[in-house]
VOSEDREN-101344 format. One record per residue (C-alpha): residue number from 1; x, y, z; residue in three letters. Coordinates in nm, 4 decimals. Each point is the difference from the previous one (the first is absolute). Example, Ala and Ser with C-alpha at 12.3 -4.5 7.8 and 13.67 -1.06 7.14 Angstrom:
BEGIN
{seq=1&c1=1.2300&c2=-0.4500&c3=0.7800&type=ALA}
{seq=2&c1=0.1370&c2=0.3440&c3=-0.0660&type=SER}
***
This chain:
BEGIN
{seq=1&c1=-2.5091&c2=-14.7698&c3=0.3493&type=MET}
{seq=2&c1=-0.3180&c2=0.2411&c3=-0.0569&type=ARG}
{seq=3&c1=0.1034&c2=0.1924&c3=0.3390&type=ARG}
{seq=4&c1=0.3540&c2=0.0324&c3=-0.1667&type=ARG}
{seq=5&c1=-0.1074&c2=0.1647&c3=-0.2950&type=ARG}
{seq=6&c1=-0.2344&c2=0.2323&c3=0.1751&type=ALA}
{seq=7&c1=0.3173&c2=0.1145&c3=0.2069&type=ARG}
{seq=8&c1=0.2094&c2=0.0405&c3=-0.3268&type=ALA}
{seq=9&c1=-0.2471&c2=0.1840&c3=-0.1579&type=ALA}
{seq=10&c1=-0.0736&c2=0.2372&c3=0.3144&type=ALA}
{seq=11&c1=0.4047&c2=-0.0259&c3=0.0084&type=PHE}
{seq=12&c1=0.0098&c2=0.1396&c3=-0.3402&type=ALA}
{seq=13&c1=-0.2353&c2=0.2636&c3=0.0766&type=ALA}
{seq=14&c1=0.1616&c2=0.1292&c3=0.2473&type=LEU}
{seq=15&c1=0.3420&c2=0.0440&c3=-0.1531&type=VAL}
{seq=16&c1=-0.1845&c2=0.1767&c3=-0.3087&type=GLY}
{seq=17&c1=-0.1736&c2=0.2327&c3=0.2574&type=LEU}
{seq=18&c1=0.3493&c2=0.1128&c3=0.1320&type=LEU}
{seq=19&c1=0.1398&c2=0.0015&c3=-0.2625&type=ALA}
{seq=20&c1=-0.2012&c2=0.2773&c3=-0.1413&type=ALA}
{seq=21&c1=0.0199&c2=0.1776&c3=0.2908&type=SER}
{seq=22&c1=0.3599&c2=0.0097&c3=-0.0263&type=ALA}
{seq=23&c1=-0.0182&c2=0.1014&c3=-0.3481&type=ALA}
{seq=24&c1=-0.2187&c2=0.2909&c3=0.0705&type=ALA}
{seq=25&c1=0.2165&c2=0.0835&c3=0.3373&type=GLU}
{seq=26&c1=0.3217&c2=-0.0202&c3=-0.2181&type=SER}
{seq=27&c1=0.2341&c2=0.2991&c3=-0.0542&type=PRO}
{seq=28&c1=-0.0092&c2=-0.0083&c3=-0.3809&type=ALA}
{seq=29&c1=-0.3991&c2=0.0898&c3=0.0451&type=ALA}
{seq=30&c1=0.1130&c2=0.2794&c3=0.2373&type=ALA}
{seq=31&c1=0.1220&c2=0.3455&c3=-0.1501&type=PRO}
{seq=32&c1=0.3400&c2=0.0182&c3=-0.0714&type=PRO}
{seq=33&c1=0.1590&c2=0.2201&c3=0.2716&type=ALA}
{seq=34&c1=0.2257&c2=0.3016&c3=-0.1086&type=ASP}
{seq=35&c1=0.4022&c2=-0.0627&c3=0.0182&type=ALA}
{seq=36&c1=0.0226&c2=0.2927&c3=0.1595&type=VAL}
{seq=37&c1=0.0391&c2=0.0264&c3=0.4094&type=PRO}
{seq=38&c1=-0.3344&c2=0.2556&c3=0.1133&type=ALA}
{seq=39&c1=0.1189&c2=0.3208&c3=0.1631&type=GLY}
{seq=40&c1=0.0339&c2=0.3654&c3=-0.0633&type=PRO}
{seq=41&c1=-0.0229&c2=0.1227&c3=-0.3296&type=SER}
{seq=42&c1=0.3092&c2=0.2263&c3=-0.1467&type=VAL}
{seq=43&c1=-0.2530&c2=0.3005&c3=-0.0069&type=GLU}
{seq=44&c1=-0.0167&c2=-0.1081&c3=0.3274&type=GLU}
{seq=45&c1=0.3704&c2=-0.0180&c3=0.1074&type=ARG}
{seq=46&c1=0.0681&c2=0.3064&c3=-0.1800&type=LEU}
{seq=47&c1=-0.2837&c2=0.1583&c3=0.1798&type=ALA}
{seq=48&c1=0.1697&c2=-0.1512&c3=0.3773&type=GLU}
{seq=49&c1=0.3135&c2=0.1372&c3=-0.0751&type=ILE}
{seq=50&c1=-0.1110&c2=0.3547&c3=-0.1230&type=ALA}
{seq=51&c1=-0.1951&c2=0.0154&c3=0.3104&type=ARG}
{seq=52&c1=0.2980&c2=-0.1006&c3=0.2370&type=ARG}
{seq=53&c1=0.2447&c2=0.2268&c3=-0.1921&type=VAL}
{seq=54&c1=-0.2087&c2=0.2934&c3=0.0905&type=GLN}
{seq=55&c1=-0.0997&c2=-0.1204&c3=0.3072&type=ALA}
{seq=56&c1=0.3558&c2=0.0189&c3=0.1557&type=VAL}
{seq=57&c1=0.1006&c2=0.3280&c3=-0.2062&type=ALA}
{seq=58&c1=0.1294&c2=0.2200&c3=0.2348&type=ILE}
{seq=59&c1=0.0390&c2=0.4199&c3=-0.0875&type=TYR}
{seq=60&c1=0.3046&c2=0.1089&c3=0.0233&type=PRO}
{seq=61&c1=-0.0449&c2=0.2802&c3=0.2700&type=PRO}
{seq=62&c1=0.1932&c2=0.2337&c3=-0.1768&type=ILE}
{seq=63&c1=-0.2128&c2=-0.0436&c3=-0.2907&type=ALA}
{seq=64&c1=-0.2463&c2=0.0810&c3=0.2362&type=ARG}
{seq=65&c1=0.1141&c2=0.3069&c3=0.0975&type=VAL}
{seq=66&c1=0.0889&c2=0.0936&c3=-0.3340&type=ARG}
{seq=67&c1=-0.3569&c2=-0.0993&c3=-0.1240&type=GLY}
{seq=68&c1=0.1018&c2=-0.1943&c3=-0.2434&type=LEU}
{seq=69&c1=-0.2449&c2=-0.2783&c3=-0.1490&type=SER}
{seq=70&c1=-0.0092&c2=-0.2086&c3=-0.3180&type=GLY}
{seq=71&c1=0.0096&c2=-0.3521&c3=-0.1183&type=GLU}
{seq=72&c1=0.2970&c2=-0.2511&c3=-0.0708&type=THR}
{seq=73&c1=-0.0303&c2=-0.2627&c3=-0.2147&type=LEU}
{seq=74&c1=0.2211&c2=-0.3319&c3=0.1026&type=VAL}
{seq=75&c1=0.0881&c2=-0.2730&c3=-0.1794&type=THR}
{seq=76&c1=0.1142&c2=-0.3516&c3=0.1538&type=PHE}
{seq=77&c1=0.0035&c2=-0.3478&c3=-0.0657&type=GLU}
{seq=78&c1=-0.1509&c2=-0.2502&c3=0.3017&type=VAL}
{seq=79&c1=0.2893&c2=-0.2517&c3=0.0879&type=GLY}
{seq=80&c1=-0.0792&c2=-0.3493&c3=0.1122&type=PRO}
{seq=81&c1=-0.0167&c2=0.1237&c3=0.3412&type=ALA}
{seq=82&c1=-0.2017&c2=0.2526&c3=-0.0647&type=GLY}
{seq=83&c1=0.2431&c2=0.2199&c3=0.0320&type=ALA}
{seq=84&c1=0.0332&c2=0.3328&c3=-0.2552&type=PRO}
{seq=85&c1=0.2999&c2=-0.0392&c3=-0.2764&type=GLU}
{seq=86&c1=0.1574&c2=0.2573&c3=-0.2362&type=ARG}
{seq=87&c1=-0.2143&c2=0.2508&c3=0.2013&type=LEU}
{seq=88&c1=-0.0175&c2=0.3867&c3=-0.1883&type=ARG}
{seq=89&c1=-0.1358&c2=0.2827&c3=-0.0645&type=THR}
{seq=90&c1=-0.2046&c2=-0.0003&c3=-0.3583&type=SER}
{seq=91&c1=-0.1765&c2=0.3638&c3=0.0282&type=ARG}
{seq=92&c1=0.0704&c2=0.2439&c3=0.2516&type=SER}
{seq=93&c1=-0.1798&c2=0.2040&c3=0.2062&type=SER}
{seq=94&c1=0.2471&c2=0.3116&c3=-0.0673&type=GLY}
{seq=95&c1=0.1351&c2=-0.0339&c3=0.3670&type=HIS}
{seq=96&c1=0.3007&c2=-0.2048&c3=0.0997&type=LEU}
{seq=97&c1=-0.1248&c2=-0.0829&c3=0.3640&type=SER}
{seq=98&c1=-0.3679&c2=-0.1375&c3=-0.1281&type=LEU}
{seq=99&c1=0.1714&c2=-0.2024&c3=-0.2552&type=ASP}
{seq=100&c1=0.2381&c2=-0.1593&c3=0.2480&type=ARG}
{seq=101&c1=-0.2940&c2=-0.0326&c3=0.2851&type=ALA}
{seq=102&c1=-0.2084&c2=-0.1553&c3=-0.2528&type=ALA}
{seq=103&c1=0.3013&c2=-0.2900&c3=-0.1042&type=GLU}
{seq=104&c1=0.0446&c2=-0.0342&c3=0.4357&type=ARG}
{seq=105&c1=-0.3792&c2=-0.1115&c3=-0.0209&type=ALA}
{seq=106&c1=0.0098&c2=-0.2355&c3=-0.2685&type=VAL}
{seq=107&c1=0.3362&c2=-0.2093&c3=0.2266&type=LEU}
{seq=108&c1=-0.2210&c2=0.0808&c3=0.3618&type=GLU}
{seq=109&c1=-0.2972&c2=-0.1654&c3=-0.2152&type=ALA}
{seq=110&c1=0.1750&c2=-0.3716&c3=-0.0645&type=ALA}
{seq=111&c1=-0.0701&c2=-0.2758&c3=0.0082&type=PRO}
{seq=112&c1=-0.2445&c2=0.1093&c3=-0.2443&type=LEU}
{seq=113&c1=-0.2147&c2=-0.2578&c3=-0.2162&type=PRO}
{seq=114&c1=0.1756&c2=-0.1371&c3=-0.2818&type=ARG}
{seq=115&c1=-0.0446&c2=0.1083&c3=-0.3285&type=VAL}
{seq=116&c1=0.1745&c2=-0.0912&c3=-0.3263&type=ILE}
{seq=117&c1=0.1701&c2=0.2731&c3=-0.2146&type=GLY}
{seq=118&c1=0.0355&c2=0.3742&c3=0.0914&type=GLU}
{seq=119&c1=-0.2680&c2=0.1848&c3=0.2388&type=VAL}
{seq=120&c1=-0.0347&c2=0.3865&c3=-0.0128&type=SER}
{seq=121&c1=-0.1804&c2=0.1642&c3=0.2979&type=VAL}
{seq=122&c1=-0.0929&c2=0.3637&c3=0.0309&type=PRO}
{seq=123&c1=0.0763&c2=0.1295&c3=0.3425&type=VAL}
{seq=124&c1=-0.1915&c2=0.3030&c3=0.0855&type=ARG}
{seq=125&c1=0.1263&c2=0.2643&c3=0.2202&type=PHE}
{seq=126&c1=-0.2720&c2=0.2867&c3=0.1054&type=GLN}
{seq=127&c1=-0.0361&c2=0.2379&c3=0.2380&type=LEU}
{seq=128&c1=-0.3581&c2=0.0405&c3=0.1723&type=VAL}
{seq=129&c1=-0.0714&c2=0.3437&c3=0.0934&type=ALA}
{seq=130&c1=-0.0555&c2=0.0181&c3=0.4109&type=ASP}
{seq=131&c1=-0.3427&c2=-0.0123&c3=0.0780&type=ALA}
{seq=132&c1=-0.1405&c2=0.4000&c3=0.2095&type=PRO}
***
């Protein structure tokens, strides 16, 4: 009988230790996880869009010959598949060929990172003087 009580006491102590250990490791004790999945921030995605667009922008040969330069601000939305939608020139460079080249650059940069709402990206066309 004594042996049975000793085993029961040892078992109860073991159960108590396991319960305390489980309570310490339970999800309630862990800090709450953020509901938003980890990934690039909106600012990082916007910077990536601007970088991609500028990287694929091709200086129109006729604008280069004429010595035209400027900055076009293009505005668009990024669709679910990363394609630009409702693309337009929101601020002209003053030269139609540069404006059209900026719009083509946005189309060629796709697929773009997903951003909700309108995105405005400046596309710069600047001639660099030839080095001697």
